[in-house]
N, C-alpha and C positions, 0 to 999 in steps of 0.2 A: 532400330526404331528411334526416331528423333523426337524431341520434345515439341509441344505445340508452338512454343515461342520461336522455334527454329524453322518452322514451315514457311515456305515462300507463298504458298496459296493455302487458304482454308476454305473448304467447300462444305456447305450445310444442306443436307437433303432430307433430314427427318422433319418433315413439314414442308413449307414452301422453300424452294431452292434459292440460294444466293451464295456469293463468293466474297471473301475478304482478301484483299491484296494490298499490303502496306497500309495506308490509311484510307483505302477506297473500299466501298461496298457495292457490289454489282449484282443485280438480280435479273438483268436482261429485259426489264419491262419497257425500256426505250429502244430496244433493238428493232431494226427494220424487219428482220426475219425471225419468227418464233421457232421455225424449224432449225435454224442455225443454233439457237440455244439448246434445243432438244438433242441435236447431234453432239454438242459439247457434253451434255449430261450423260449421253450414252457412252461416249468415249471415257468419261470419268468412271462410270460404272464398270467398264471393261478394261480399265487402264493397265491391267497386268499383262495384256497381250496386244498384238497388232491386229487391227480390224480391216479386213479386205473391203475394197470398194464394192464388190458384189454383195457382201453381207449388209453393208449400210444401205445400198440401193434396195435390197429385198425388204428391209425393215421399214424404211421411210417412204419408198415409192413402189410399193408392191404391184400397183396397177400398170407401171411403165415397163417397156422392154429395157434391156440392159443398156443399150447405147443412150436412149433418152434419159434413163435414170442416172447414168454417169454424168451427163451434161447438167442435170439438175443438182447433183451432188457437188460438182465442181463450183457451180455458181453459189451454192449455199455455203461451201467452205470459204469462198471469197468473202461473202457477207459476214461469216463468223469472224474471220480474221480482221475485217474492217471494223466490226463492232468492238472487238477486243482492243484494238488499237485506239479507237475513239474513246473507249472507257478508261484508257490509261493502263491497260494490261499488255504484257508482251504477247504479240500475236503468235510467236513460235511455241507457245504452250501446246498448240496442236501442230504436230509434224507429220509429214507424208514421206513415204519411202516405198518404192517398188510396188505401187498399186495398193497401198494400205495406209491407214492412219492410226495414230496413237497419241496419247498424252506424253509430252516430252519428259523423259526421265531425268533430265538435268535439273528439274525443279523438284523441290521437296513439297510433296502434296499431302495435306492432312484432310480427312473427311470425317464428319461426325458419325456417319453410318458405319465406317470401318472401326472407329474407336468404340462405338456402342457395341458392335458385334464382339469385339475382342474382350471387352469387360464382361459381357453376359456369358460368353463361353467360359471365361475364368471362374465366374460365379457358379456355373453349372458343374465345373470340375472340382468345386469345393473350396475355392479361395474365399476367405472371409473379408468382407467389406464393412466398414462402419456404416451406421444408419445414414449419416450425413453424406457419404459417398453415394449410396444408393439413391438418396433423394436428389442429388445432383444429376445422376443418370436419368432419373425420372423427368426432371425439368428439361434435360437435353432433348427428350422425345417430344417435339412440338406438334407432331402429327404424323400421318402416314408418310412413308418414304415417297419422295417426289410427288407430293400430294396434288399438285396441279396437273399431273399426268395420269389420272385414274384410269383412263381408257386406252393407254398405250400398253400393248401386250408385253413388251420387253421389260417393263418395270414390275410385272406381277410377282415373279418368284422372290425378288428382293423385298417387295412390299410385304408379302405374307411372312417371310422369314423375320423381318423387323417387327411385325405385329406380334409374332409369337415370342420374340425376345422381350418385347415390352411387357407382355402378360407374365412372363417368367419373372421379370424384374419386380412387378407389382406383388407377385406371390411371395418372393423372397423378402422383399422390403416389409410387407405386412406381417409376415411370420416373425421377423425381428421386432417390429413395433409391438406386436401382441405379447411376445415373450418378455419385453421390457415394460409391460403393463401400460403402454401408451395407447389406450383403447380408442380415444377420440381420433388420433391420427390414423390408426388402423382402419376405422370406419370410413374416414374421409378418403383415403387412398383406394380402398376397396369399392367405394361408391363410384369412383371414376373408372375402376377396372370393370365393374359390372355394367356400367353404361357402354363401355367399349366392347365388351364381350359378354352378353347376358346369358350365355349358355355354360359358363365355366363354374361347375359345381363347387370346386375347392374354394372359390372366392366367397360363395354364399356360406360355406361352412365356417370360415374364419370370421366372416362378417357378422353372422348371428351370434357367434360366441362372444365377440367383442361387444355387441349390443347388450347381451345379457350381463356382462361384467359392468356395464354402465347403468344397469337397472332398466334398460329399455326393452322389457320383455315382449310387450305387445308388438313393437316394431320388428323384433326378431322373428316372431311367429308370422307376421305379415310378409316378411322377406322370404321366409321359407315357402309360403303359399304362392308368392309371386314366381319363385323359381320353379315350383311344381307346375304352375300353369303354363309358363313359357316352354318348359321341356315337353309338356303334353301337347300343346298347340303347335309348336314349331318342329319338334323332333319325334313326337309320339313315343316318348320314353318317360318312365318315372324317375324321380331322384334316386341316386345311389343309396346303398344301405347305410353308409357312414352318416350321410346328411339326414336320412330318415331317423336314424337312432338319436342324433343330436336334437332333432325337432321333438321327438317323443320325450326325451329327457327334459327339455325346456318346458314342454306342455305339462308334463307331470309335476315339475317343480312349481310351475305357476299355480296349478290346481291345489297343491299341498300348501303353498304360501297363502292362498286364499282361505284354505281351511284353517290355517294357523290364525289368520286375521279374524276369521269368524269366531274362533275360540276366545280371542282377546276381547272381541266386541260383545259376545254373548254373556249372559249372567253366569258366573262360575258356580260350580257345585259347592265350593267352599266360599263362604261369604266374606271372610277376611283371611289374611295371610297369603301364602303362595298360591299361584295359579295351578289348578289341577288340569291334566289333559291325558289322553291315551298315549301309548308308546310311540305310534307313528308320528304324531304331532310333536311329541317330545324330541324325537330324533331330528326333525326338521328345525325345531327351535335351536337345538344344539348346533346344527350346521350353520344356521344364521348367526348365532352368537360367536361361533368360532371365526367366521369371516370378519365379524365386527371387531373382535379383539386383535386379530392379526393386522387389520387395517390401521387400528389406533394404537397398536403396541401396548395393549392392556392385558388383563387376565380375568378368568372366572374360575370357580371351584365346582367340580363335579363330584357328587357323593353317591355311593352305592351302598345301601344297607340291606344285608341278607338276613331275612327272618325265617329261612327255611329250616334251620336247625334249632329253633327255639322250641322247647318242649311243650309249652302251654298253647292252648287254642287262642288264635288271634282274630279279632274282628277287624279285617283290613280297612273297611270303610271308616270305622271309628279311629283306627290307627292313623290313616292318611289325614283325616280331619285334624287330629291332635298335632301331628307333625307339622302340617301346613300352617296351623295357627301360631307356631313358634317362629315362622319364617316371615320374610318381608313380602310385600305385595309384588315386587318385581321378580321374585324367585319363582321357579317352576318345579312341579313335582308330578311323578306318575309312578305306577307300580305294575309289575308283571311277574308272575311265577314266584310270588312271595319275596320279591326284591323291590325295594323302593329306590327310585332314582331322583336326584335333586340337582338342579342347577342354581348355584348361588351367584347371581350376576354381580360383576364389578367387585369381586372379593378375591383376596389371596389367602394362602394358608395361614399366615400370621393372624389375620383378623377373623378366621373361621373358628377360633377357639371358643368364642361366646356361644356359637351355634352348638358346638359339641357339648358344652355344659348344659344347654337347654335340653338336648337329647337325653343326657344322663338323668336329669330331673324327671323327664317324661317316662323313662324306663322304670324308675322307682314308683312313679304314680301308677303305672300299669302292672306293677308287681311281677315284672319279668324275672325269671330265675337266673338268667345270665344275659349279658349284653350281646346283641347281634353283631356279627362281624361287620366292619365298616371299612370301605375303601374310599380314600379321599385323594383327589388329584387336582393340582393347579394347572389349568389349561391356558396357554398363551401362544 
């Protein structure tokens, strides 16, 4: 395999067709015969073998008998070579021998479709490419294979193969971008992929995940509903289980987040001090706070106080009220099964000592016979 710089001819067929030869660019737009250009394209597609006159006649003049078709072919080959020569290209790039035609093997030929196919095959076999390399391959795909020949049957197999390779490329590229936390680029590339193939569920799966990471929850939910509608209307099938599960998770997360927001906006049970909530909301606040500190490289403190083995009777409503009033308004508190859970926002272990002292004073005030076990963790 030779380098691109060593090629005599460079042919581009992912999108509109054109050729580069030395300092010339030829697209056949000024050729007298369009069919001459199409025969050149066909010979390039099949350039690994010799193409019989009969095969070419059957493809390009199927309505003609063999002799009439041969005459038409010979005239078209003459026009092809004349056009090549007029454009400054060597006309012997197309050679004939013993009733067959082929691309002359003395020339080093590079095509973007062969290069693209080789790269994607390597990708599917597990070869690792940098994001920039995958983006370059994406840019190489300017459109469908031989896009000006949409109704020529002989292009169909290659066109569908290249389409599938392009979609595989988008999948692999966006997986890398998502794992690199490049969520905006993930969404942009998948948007193009979904426009190109609106039935590909794995695109929607990564797409809505990336939207959620960007905080665009409503857009993620609408994208799922769009996928659901398209699959139902066009294919009469529901979304797959993995996509359904992701949608349900996002929907549930949104509902809980709204519940958390309602708790923040509603008048709290405790008028001053930490915010009180139930355990479900506390867990969601914990998850949100965990994302926050990881993103900003900060920390918070999680306290668990176990009152289950304290001998005296405890009025938990009074206890929670008294604990909460020793805390800041940004802290969060809840209790369950005689355990109290506390989030001390934007605090580390070093600075939590003052809080511990307040708890000790509170225990004395409540006349507890012994201190409850306390688990303290710095979360970052």
